[in-house]
LOZAPA-108759 format. One line per 8 residues: their letters; for each residue x, y, z of N, C-alpha, C, O. Coordinates in Angstrom, 1 decimal. Example, Ala and Ser with C-alpha at 12.3 -4.5 7.8 and 13.67 -1.06 7.14 Angstrom:
% residues 2
AS	13.2 -5.7 7.8 12.3 -4.5 7.8 13.2 -3.3 7.8 14.2 -3.3 8.5; 12.8 -2.2 7.1 13.7 -1.1 7.1 12.9 0.0 7.9 13.4 1.1 8.0
***
This chain:
% residues 166
MSEANRTE	2.2 -4.1 -8.7 1.1 -4.1 -9.7 -0.2 -4.1 -9.0 -0.4 -4.7 -7.9; -1.1 -3.4 -9.5 -2.5 -3.4 -9.0 -3.4 -3.3 -10.2 -3.0 -3.3 -11.4; -4.7 -3.4 -10.0 -5.7 -3.4 -11.0 -5.6 -2.0 -11.8 -5.9 -2.0 -13.0; -5.2 -1.0 -11.1 -5.1 0.4 -11.6 -4.1 0.5 -12.7 -4.2 1.3 -13.6; -3.0 -0.4 -12.7 -2.0 -0.2 -13.7 -1.5 -1.5 -14.4 -0.5 -1.5 -15.0; -2.3 -2.5 -14.3 -1.9 -3.8 -14.9 -1.7 -3.7 -16.4 -0.9 -4.5 -16.9; -2.4 -2.9 -17.1 -2.3 -2.9 -18.5 -1.1 -2.1 -19.0 -0.7 -2.1 -20.1; -0.4 -1.4 -18.0 0.7 -0.6 -18.4 2.1 -1.2 -18.0 3.1 -0.7 -18.3
IQAVIRFA	2.0 -2.3 -17.3 3.2 -3.0 -16.7 4.3 -3.2 -17.8 5.4 -2.9 -17.6; 3.9 -3.8 -18.9 4.9 -4.2 -19.9 5.6 -2.9 -20.5 6.8 -2.9 -20.7; 4.8 -1.9 -20.7 5.4 -0.6 -21.3 6.3 0.0 -20.3 7.4 0.5 -20.6; 6.0 0.0 -19.0 6.8 0.5 -18.0 8.1 -0.3 -17.9 9.2 0.3 -17.7; 8.0 -1.6 -17.9 9.3 -2.4 -17.8 10.1 -2.2 -19.1 11.4 -2.1 -18.9; 9.6 -2.1 -20.2 10.4 -1.8 -21.4 11.1 -0.5 -21.3 12.3 -0.4 -21.6; 10.4 0.5 -20.8 11.0 1.8 -20.6 12.1 1.8 -19.6 13.2 2.3 -19.8; 11.9 1.1 -18.5 12.9 1.0 -17.5 14.2 0.3 -18.0 15.3 0.7 -17.7
REQGFLPV	14.0 -0.8 -18.7 15.1 -1.5 -19.3 15.9 -0.7 -20.3 17.1 -0.7 -20.3; 15.2 0.1 -21.1 15.8 1.0 -22.1 16.6 2.1 -21.4 17.6 2.5 -22.0; 16.2 2.5 -20.2 16.9 3.5 -19.5 18.0 2.9 -18.6 18.7 3.7 -17.9; 18.2 1.6 -18.6 19.2 1.0 -17.8 18.8 0.6 -16.4 19.7 0.3 -15.6; 17.5 0.7 -16.1 17.1 0.4 -14.7 16.7 -1.1 -14.6 16.4 -1.7 -15.6; 16.7 -1.6 -13.4 16.2 -2.9 -13.1 14.7 -2.9 -12.9 14.2 -2.2 -12.0; 14.0 -3.7 -13.6 12.5 -3.8 -13.5 12.1 -4.7 -12.3 12.3 -5.9 -12.4; 11.6 -4.1 -11.2 11.2 -4.8 -10.1 9.7 -4.6 -10.0 9.2 -3.5 -9.7
VGAYHWNV	8.9 -5.6 -10.3 7.4 -5.5 -10.3 6.9 -6.6 -9.3 7.3 -7.7 -9.3; 6.0 -6.1 -8.4 5.5 -7.0 -7.4 4.0 -6.8 -7.3 3.4 -5.8 -7.8; 3.3 -7.8 -6.7 1.8 -7.7 -6.6 1.5 -6.9 -5.3 2.1 -7.1 -4.3; 0.6 -6.0 -5.5 0.1 -5.2 -4.4 -0.7 -6.2 -3.5 -1.5 -7.0 -3.9; -0.4 -6.2 -2.2 -1.1 -7.0 -1.3 -1.6 -6.2 -0.1 -1.0 -5.2 0.3; -2.7 -6.7 0.5 -3.4 -5.8 1.5 -3.7 -6.7 2.7 -4.6 -6.3 3.5; -3.0 -7.7 2.9 -3.4 -8.7 4.0 -2.5 -8.7 5.2 -2.7 -9.6 6.1; -1.5 -7.9 5.3 -0.6 -8.0 6.4 -0.3 -6.7 7.1 0.2 -5.7 6.5
GTYGRPDE	-0.8 -6.6 8.3 -0.6 -5.5 9.2 -0.6 -4.1 8.5 -1.4 -3.9 7.6; 0.2 -3.2 9.0 0.3 -1.8 8.5 0.9 -1.8 7.1 0.6 -0.8 6.4; 1.6 -2.8 6.7 2.3 -2.8 5.4 1.2 -2.9 4.3 1.3 -2.3 3.3; 0.2 -3.7 4.6 -0.8 -4.0 3.5 -2.2 -3.4 3.8 -3.1 -4.2 4.2; -2.3 -2.1 3.7 -3.6 -1.5 4.0 -4.5 -1.7 2.8 -4.1 -1.6 1.6; -5.8 -2.1 3.0 -6.7 -2.3 1.9 -7.0 -1.0 1.2 -7.3 0.0 1.8; -7.0 -1.1 -0.1 -7.4 0.1 -1.0 -8.1 -0.5 -2.2 -7.5 -1.1 -3.1; -9.4 -0.3 -2.2 -10.3 -0.9 -3.3 -9.7 -0.6 -4.7 -9.8 -1.4 -5.6
FLMYERSN	-9.2 0.6 -4.9 -8.7 1.1 -6.2 -7.5 0.2 -6.6 -7.4 0.0 -7.8; -6.7 -0.3 -5.7 -5.5 -1.1 -6.1 -5.8 -2.6 -6.1 -4.9 -3.3 -6.7; -6.8 -3.1 -5.5 -7.0 -4.5 -5.4 -7.3 -5.1 -6.8 -7.7 -4.4 -7.8; -7.1 -6.4 -7.0 -7.2 -7.1 -8.3 -7.7 -8.5 -8.0 -7.6 -9.0 -6.9; -8.1 -9.1 -9.1 -8.3 -10.6 -9.1 -7.0 -11.3 -9.3 -6.2 -10.9 -10.1; -6.7 -12.2 -8.5 -5.4 -12.9 -8.6 -5.1 -13.5 -10.0 -4.0 -13.4 -10.5; -6.1 -14.0 -10.6 -6.0 -14.5 -12.0 -5.5 -13.4 -13.0 -4.7 -13.7 -13.9; -6.0 -12.2 -12.8 -5.5 -11.1 -13.6 -4.0 -10.8 -13.4 -3.2 -10.6 -14.4
AVAVFRGL	-3.6 -10.9 -12.2 -2.2 -10.6 -11.8 -1.3 -11.8 -12.4 -0.2 -11.5 -12.9; -1.8 -13.0 -12.2 -1.0 -14.1 -12.7 -0.8 -14.0 -14.2 0.3 -14.2 -14.7; -1.8 -13.6 -15.0 -1.7 -13.4 -16.4 -0.7 -12.4 -16.8 0.1 -12.5 -17.7; -0.7 -11.3 -16.0 0.3 -10.2 -16.3 1.7 -10.7 -16.0 2.6 -10.5 -16.9; 1.9 -11.4 -14.9 3.3 -11.8 -14.5 3.7 -13.0 -15.5 4.9 -13.0 -15.9; 2.8 -13.8 -15.9 3.2 -14.9 -16.8 3.6 -14.3 -18.2 4.5 -14.7 -18.8; 2.9 -13.2 -18.6 3.2 -12.5 -19.8 4.6 -11.9 -19.7 5.4 -11.9 -20.7; 5.0 -11.3 -18.6 6.3 -10.8 -18.4 7.4 -11.9 -18.6 8.4 -11.6 -19.2
LDDELIPS	7.1 -13.0 -18.0 8.1 -14.1 -18.1 8.1 -14.7 -19.5 9.2 -14.9 -20.1; 7.0 -14.9 -20.1 6.9 -15.4 -21.5 7.6 -14.5 -22.5 8.2 -15.0 -23.5; 7.4 -13.2 -22.3 8.0 -12.2 -23.3 9.4 -11.9 -22.9 10.1 -11.1 -23.6; 10.0 -12.6 -21.9 11.3 -12.4 -21.4 11.7 -10.9 -21.2 12.8 -10.4 -21.5; 10.7 -10.2 -20.6 11.0 -8.8 -20.3 11.7 -8.7 -18.9 12.3 -7.6 -18.6; 11.7 -9.7 -18.2 12.4 -9.7 -16.9 13.7 -10.5 -17.0 13.7 -11.6 -17.5; 14.8 -9.9 -16.7 16.1 -10.5 -16.8 16.2 -11.7 -15.9 15.5 -11.9 -14.9; 17.2 -12.6 -16.3 17.4 -13.8 -15.5 17.9 -13.4 -14.1 18.4 -12.3 -13.9
GYLRKFIE	17.9 -14.4 -13.3 18.4 -14.2 -11.9 17.3 -13.9 -10.9 16.2 -14.3 -11.1; 17.7 -13.1 -9.9 16.8 -12.9 -8.8 15.5 -12.2 -9.3 14.4 -12.6 -8.8; 15.6 -11.2 -10.2 14.4 -10.5 -10.6 13.3 -11.5 -11.2 12.1 -11.3 -11.0; 13.8 -12.4 -12.0 13.0 -13.4 -12.6 12.4 -14.3 -11.6 11.2 -14.7 -11.6; 13.2 -14.7 -10.6 12.7 -15.6 -9.5 11.7 -14.9 -8.7 10.7 -15.5 -8.3; 11.8 -13.6 -8.5 10.9 -12.8 -7.8 9.5 -12.9 -8.5 8.5 -13.0 -7.8; 9.5 -12.7 -9.8 8.2 -12.8 -10.6 7.7 -14.3 -10.5 6.5 -14.4 -10.3; 8.5 -15.3 -10.7 8.1 -16.6 -10.6 7.5 -16.9 -9.2 6.4 -17.6 -9.1
DSVSWLRG	8.1 -16.4 -8.2 7.6 -16.6 -6.8 6.2 -15.9 -6.7 5.3 -16.4 -6.0; 6.1 -14.7 -7.3 4.8 -14.0 -7.2 3.7 -14.8 -7.9 2.6 -14.8 -7.3; 4.0 -15.4 -9.0 3.0 -16.2 -9.7 2.6 -17.4 -8.8 1.4 -17.7 -8.6; 3.6 -18.0 -8.2 3.3 -19.1 -7.3 2.4 -18.7 -6.1 1.4 -19.4 -5.8; 2.8 -17.6 -5.5 2.0 -17.1 -4.4 0.6 -16.7 -4.8 -0.4 -17.0 -4.1; 0.4 -16.0 -5.9 -0.9 -15.7 -6.4 -1.8 -16.9 -6.7 -3.0 -16.8 -6.7; -1.1 -18.0 -7.0 -1.9 -19.2 -7.3 -2.1 -20.0 -6.0 -2.6 -21.2 -6.1; -1.7 -19.5 -4.9 -2.0 -20.1 -3.6 -0.8 -20.9 -3.0 -0.9 -21.5 -2.0
GKLEPCDA	0.3 -20.8 -3.7 1.5 -21.5 -3.2 2.2 -20.7 -2.1 1.8 -19.5 -1.8; 3.1 -21.3 -1.4 3.9 -20.6 -0.3 5.2 -20.2 -0.8 5.8 -20.8 -1.7; 5.6 -19.1 -0.3 7.0 -18.5 -0.6 8.0 -19.1 0.3 7.6 -19.6 1.4; 9.2 -19.0 0.0 10.3 -19.4 1.0 10.2 -18.4 2.1 9.6 -17.3 2.0; 10.7 -18.8 3.3 10.5 -18.0 4.5 11.2 -16.6 4.4 12.2 -16.5 3.8; 10.6 -15.7 5.1 11.2 -14.4 5.2 12.3 -14.5 6.3 12.1 -15.2 7.3; 13.4 -13.9 6.1 14.5 -13.9 7.0 14.7 -12.6 7.7 15.8 -12.3 8.2; 13.7 -11.8 7.9 13.8 -10.6 8.6 14.3 -10.9 10.0 13.7 -11.8 10.7
GRYSLAID	15.2 -10.2 10.5 15.8 -10.4 11.8 16.8 -11.5 11.9 17.4 -11.7 12.9; 17.0 -12.2 10.8 17.9 -13.3 10.8 19.1 -12.9 9.9 20.3 -12.8 10.5; 18.9 -12.7 8.7 20.0 -12.2 7.8 20.0 -10.7 7.6 21.1 -10.1 7.2; 19.0 -10.1 8.0 18.9 -8.6 7.8 18.0 -8.0 8.9 17.2 -8.7 9.5; 18.2 -6.7 9.1 17.3 -6.0 10.0 17.3 -4.5 9.6 18.1 -4.2 8.7; 16.4 -3.8 10.1 16.4 -2.3 9.8 16.8 -1.5 11.0 16.4 -1.8 12.1; 17.6 -0.5 10.7 18.0 0.4 11.8 17.7 1.8 11.2 18.2 2.2 10.2; 16.9 2.6 12.0 16.7 4.0 11.5 17.8 4.9 12.0 18.7 4.6 12.7
ASGNVLPC	17.7 6.2 11.5 18.7 7.2 11.8 18.8 7.5 13.3 19.9 8.0 13.7; 17.8 7.1 14.1 17.9 7.4 15.6 18.5 6.2 16.3 18.6 6.2 17.6; 18.8 5.1 15.6 19.3 3.9 16.3 18.2 2.9 16.6 18.5 1.9 17.3; 17.0 3.1 16.3 15.9 2.2 16.5 16.1 0.9 15.6 16.4 1.1 14.4; 15.9 -0.2 16.2 16.1 -1.5 15.5 14.8 -2.2 15.4 14.1 -2.4 16.3; 14.5 -2.7 14.1 13.4 -3.5 13.9 13.7 -4.7 13.0 14.6 -4.6 12.2; 13.0 -5.8 13.0 13.3 -6.9 12.2 13.1 -6.6 10.7 13.9 -7.0 9.8; 12.1 -5.8 10.4 11.9 -5.2 9.0 11.1 -4.0 9.2 10.5 -3.8 10.2
SRFPFVGN	10.9 -3.2 8.1 10.2 -2.0 8.2 8.7 -2.2 8.4 8.0 -1.2 8.6; 8.2 -3.4 8.3 6.8 -3.7 8.5 6.5 -3.8 10.0 5.3 -3.5 10.4; 7.5 -4.0 10.9 7.3 -4.2 12.3 7.7 -2.9 13.1 8.5 -2.1 12.6; 7.2 -2.8 14.3 7.7 -1.6 15.1 9.1 -1.9 15.7 9.5 -3.1 15.7; 9.8 -0.9 16.1 11.1 -1.1 16.6 11.0 -1.8 18.0 10.0 -1.6 18.7; 12.0 -2.5 18.3 12.0 -3.3 19.6 13.1 -2.8 20.5 13.3 -3.4 21.6; 13.9 -1.9 20.1 15.0 -1.4 20.9 15.8 -0.3 20.2 15.6 -0.1 19.0; 16.7 0.3 21.0 17.5 1.4 20.4 19.0 1.1 20.7 19.3 0.7 21.9
LLESSLNE	19.8 1.2 19.8 21.2 0.9 19.9 21.9 1.8 20.9 23.0 1.5 21.4; 21.4 3.0 21.2 22.0 3.9 22.2 21.6 3.5 23.6 22.2 4.0 24.6; 20.6 2.6 23.7 20.2 2.1 25.0 20.4 0.7 25.4 20.5 0.3 26.5; 20.6 -0.2 24.3 20.7 -1.6 24.5 21.7 -2.1 23.5 22.0 -1.5 22.5; 22.3 -3.3 23.8 23.2 -3.9 22.9 22.4 -4.6 21.8 21.2 -4.9 21.9; 23.0 -4.8 20.6 22.4 -5.4 19.5 21.9 -6.8 19.9 20.8 -7.2 19.5; 22.7 -7.6 20.6 22.3 -8.9 21.1 21.0 -8.9 21.9 20.1 -9.7 21.8; 20.9 -7.9 22.8 19.7 -7.7 23.6 18.5 -7.4 22.8 17.4 -8.0 23.0
ILERFDRT	18.7 -6.6 21.8 17.6 -6.2 20.9 17.2 -7.4 20.1 16.0 -7.6 19.9; 18.1 -8.2 19.5 17.8 -9.3 18.7 17.0 -10.3 19.5 16.1 -11.0 18.9; 17.2 -10.5 20.8 16.5 -11.4 21.6 15.0 -11.0 21.7 14.2 -11.8 22.0; 14.7 -9.7 21.5 13.3 -9.2 21.7 12.5 -9.4 20.4 11.3 -9.2 20.5; 13.1 -9.8 19.3 12.3 -9.9 18.1 11.3 -11.0 18.3 11.6 -12.0 18.9; 10.1 -10.7 17.8 9.0 -11.7 17.9 9.1 -12.6 16.7 8.5 -12.3 15.6; 9.8 -13.7 16.8 10.0 -14.6 15.7 8.7 -15.3 15.2 8.5 -15.6 14.0; 7.7 -15.5 16.2 6.4 -16.0 15.8 5.7 -15.0 14.8 5.1 -15.4 13.8
AITVCSDH	5.7 -13.8 15.2 5.1 -12.7 14.4 5.7 -12.6 13.0 5.0 -12.5 12.0; 7.0 -12.8 12.9 7.8 -12.8 11.6 7.3 -13.9 10.8 7.1 -13.8 9.6; 7.2 -15.1 11.4 6.8 -16.3 10.7 5.3 -16.2 10.2 5.0 -16.5 9.0; 4.5 -15.6 11.0 3.1 -15.4 10.6 3.0 -14.5 9.4 2.3 -14.7 8.4; 3.7 -13.4 9.5 3.8 -12.4 8.4 4.3 -13.1 7.1 3.7 -12.9 6.1; 5.4 -13.8 7.3 6.0 -14.5 6.1 5.0 -15.5 5.5 4.9 -15.6 4.3; 4.3 -16.2 6.3 3.4 -17.3 5.8 2.1 -16.7 5.1 1.5 -17.4 4.3; 1.8 -15.4 5.4 0.6 -14.8 4.9 0.8 -13.6 4.0 -0.2 -12.9 3.7
SSCHRLDG	2.0 -13.5 3.5 2.3 -12.3 2.7 3.1 -12.6 1.5 3.8 -13.6 1.5; 2.9 -11.8 0.5 3.8 -12.0 -0.7 4.9 -11.0 -0.7 5.6 -10.8 -1.7; 5.1 -10.4 0.5 6.2 -9.4 0.6 7.5 -9.9 0.2 8.0 -11.0 0.6; 8.2 -9.2 -0.6 9.6 -9.5 -1.1 10.5 -8.3 -0.7 11.4 -8.0 -1.5; 10.3 -7.7 0.4 11.0 -6.5 0.8 12.5 -6.9 0.9 12.8 -8.0 1.4; 13.3 -5.9 0.6 14.8 -6.1 0.7 15.2 -6.5 2.1 16.2 -7.3 2.2; 14.6 -6.0 3.1 15.0 -6.3 4.4 14.6 -7.6 5.0 14.7 -7.8 6.2; 14.2 -8.5 4.2 13.7 -9.8 4.7 13.9 -10.9 3.7 14.9 -11.6 3.7
RVVGTIFR	12.8 -11.1 2.9 12.8 -12.3 2.0 13.8 -12.2 0.9 14.4 -13.3 0.6; 14.1 -11.1 0.4 15.1 -11.0 -0.7 16.5 -11.4 -0.2 17.1 -12.2 -0.9; 16.9 -10.9 0.9 18.3 -11.3 1.4 18.3 -12.8 1.6 19.3 -13.4 1.2; 17.3 -13.4 2.3 17.3 -14.8 2.5 17.3 -15.6 1.2 18.0 -16.6 1.1; 16.5 -15.2 0.2 16.5 -15.9 -1.0 17.8 -15.8 -1.7 18.2 -16.8 -2.3; 18.5 -14.7 -1.7 19.8 -14.6 -2.3 20.8 -15.6 -1.6 21.6 -16.2 -2.3; 20.7 -15.7 -0.3 21.6 -16.7 0.4 21.3 -18.1 0.1 22.2 -19.0 -0.1; 20.0 -18.4 -0.1 19.6 -19.8 -0.5 19.8 -20.1 -1.9 20.0 -21.3 -2.3
HPIIALRT	19.9 -19.1 -2.8 20.1 -19.3 -4.2 21.2 -18.4 -4.8 20.9 -17.5 -5.6; 22.4 -18.7 -4.4 23.5 -17.7 -4.8 23.8 -17.7 -6.3 24.1 -16.7 -6.8; 23.5 -18.8 -7.0 23.8 -18.9 -8.4 22.8 -17.9 -9.1 23.1 -17.2 -10.0; 21.5 -18.0 -8.7 20.5 -17.1 -9.2 20.9 -15.6 -9.0 20.7 -14.8 -9.9; 21.4 -15.3 -7.8 21.8 -14.0 -7.5 22.9 -13.5 -8.4 22.9 -12.4 -8.9; 23.9 -14.4 -8.7 25.0 -14.1 -9.6 24.5 -13.8 -11.0 25.0 -12.9 -11.7; 23.5 -14.6 -11.5 22.9 -14.4 -12.8 22.3 -13.0 -12.9 22.3 -12.4 -14.0; 21.7 -12.5 -11.8 21.1 -11.2 -11.8 22.1 -10.2 -12.2 21.9 -9.3 -13.1
TRSCRS	23.2 -10.2 -11.6 24.3 -9.2 -11.8 24.7 -9.2 -13.3 24.8 -8.2 -13.9; 24.9 -10.4 -13.8 25.4 -10.5 -15.2 24.3 -10.1 -16.2 24.6 -9.4 -17.2; 23.0 -10.5 -16.0 22.0 -10.2 -16.9 21.6 -8.7 -16.9 21.2 -8.2 -17.9; 21.8 -8.0 -15.8 21.5 -6.6 -15.8 22.6 -5.7 -16.4 22.3 -4.6 -16.7; 23.7 -6.3 -16.6 24.8 -5.5 -17.2 24.7 -5.5 -18.7 25.1 -4.6 -19.4; 24.0 -6.5 -19.2 23.9 -6.6 -20.7 22.7 -5.9 -21.2 22.5 -5.9 -22.5
***
């Protein structure tokens, strides 16, 4: 979500649900490395974003389970709260088609599976940089925070599957 499209979010989510898609809506953020490049057109006031996300929750447009938790977490982060830690490089990692391994797609690769063992590559991950990114970002990318959240909240994850089928 950005200032450019915040008035359209509910209509897009209704359309997605009618078509059988899962509505995943997140806040645009511009504060973390190459992942979050500043773009004046997309920036917003946090209070505007909170109002949009609260409306999605109040109108029950977001199904129960992880997707709803994602929105609740976004509201918390936009209000200045902290998210649960990102688990990039712990529960998940990214490997590109050439065998390059990175803790998540926000970070540069730290080794290649054709040249080093996975254990060697895992030892090269900059855990401090991952923690700093996690502490200063609303990122909910699949390759980090999402996977860890599902492990920490398995019942919520199960509810997602059931609610999206109906």
